N, C-alpha and C positions, 0 to 999 in steps of 0.2 A: 503494499499501500505505498503510495505516495501524498507527502504532505502537499496541499494546496499551493505553499511556495515554491515546489520545486518543477511546477506545470511549466510548459514550454511557453505559453502566452503571458503569465506572469512577468516572466525575465525580457520577453519581446514586446509583445504589444501593449498591455497593460499596465507595467512598470515603466516603459517609455510616456506611454499617455499621462501616467502619474507625474512625473516628472516633466513633462511639459504644463500641464496644470499646476503644478506647485514651482515652476518657475516663472508664469504668470503670475502668480502670488505672492512670490516673493520679489518681483518687481513692485507690485502694487503695494506689498510691505515695507518695499523702502524708499518709496514714493511719500508714503505716509510718514513714516518715521523721519525722512529729512524735513519734509516739512515741518514736522511737529518740533525738531529739535536746531534746525536753522530758523525759520521763518517764525515761531511761535515760542522760541527759547521753553520748550518743555523739557523737564528732567528726561534723559534719555530712559530709564526704565520705563517709566510712565510712558514715554513715547512708544517704546517697545511694546507694550500690552495693548496700545489702543491700535498699532499700525496690526498687531496680529488678531484683534477683534474685525477688522475691515478684510483681512487676509482669509482667515478663516471662512468666513461667510462665501468668498467667493470660491474658494477655493471646492466648500461642499457642494455647491451649485453645479461647479464643472466636474467633482469628482462621479456623484451621482448621476450626470447626464453622459458623460464622454467615457469618463474612464472605466468605470464598473459597470456603467451601462444600466443602471435604476430607475433611470427617468419615466413617469408614469405610474409606476407601484405605488402602493396604498402604503402608508407607516413613514412619509417624510420625515416629520415632527420628533418622532422617536428615534430615528436613524439621525438626524441632526443633533439630537441630545448626544449621543453616542461618539456620533462624529467630532463633536466640542469637548467630549471627555480626552479621547486619543488626542485631539489637539493639545488641550491644555497638558496634557502631561509632557507633549513636545513642547510646549512655552517654556514650562520649567527645566526643560535642558537648555532650552536657548537662553533664558534670563540667566543659568547657573553659569554657563559659559560665557556668555556676554561679560557679566560682570566678572567672573574670573581673568579673563583679558584684559577689559580696562583696568580694573583696579589691581588685579594682579602683575601683569606684566605692561601696563601702558599703551595698550594697544590703542587705536584710532577706534570710536565708539561703531563707526559705519562698517569699518571693516570686521569688527569684533562680533556686529550684528548678521554679519552675512556668515561668519563661522560657526555662528549659534544657530541659524535656519538650517545648514548644511548637516548640524550634531544631531538632528532630531527628524533628519528625512526617512532614513532605516526603519526606524521605531515608529514614525508614522505610517509608514506604506504597510508594515508588518500588523500593526494594530486596525488599521482600516482593511486592509484584505481578509484578515480573520475574523474580527468580531462587527465592524460595522457593515461591508458589505461581503459578509461571506456568502458563498456559493449554497452552503448548508440551510441558510438563513433562507435564501431566497427560494430554494426548493420547499422548503418548513412554512413559508410565509411569514417566519419570526413572529409568529405568534399575535400578528396583526389583522384585525379583521378586512375579508375581502371589500373589494370595492362594491358599493350598491350597486345593484345590476338597473335599479330604477323599479319602474309600475308594471 
């Protein structure tokens, strides 16, 4: 029996789509982070949290729709909460790396933010693949009610 992470589609198509979505989310994150720190003079840790909030919603939409192909299925809010939980774990990694690099070794905050984002990427994919967008959950319906067929 193989793990869901051993399949070729994960290594080729799905993981690549995840990286593309993550790359666009990173660009959004960095734009918001830069605007907050450079234009609004917001403390860099608070700026990282705000930038995360913007990027996580963007990433959820595109990962649900394109990466894991769950668009149109019921249970989007429940799934978003799971996605957010995985993303929050990644944010903890991000902020830990960010602070260690800025305060521990005096890195530039923007470079440290990129390193923090990179540090959480693999953990984020694994959490999303195995828990949020699991094939087993798709097959079982993940305990959500089926869509109302109407009258």
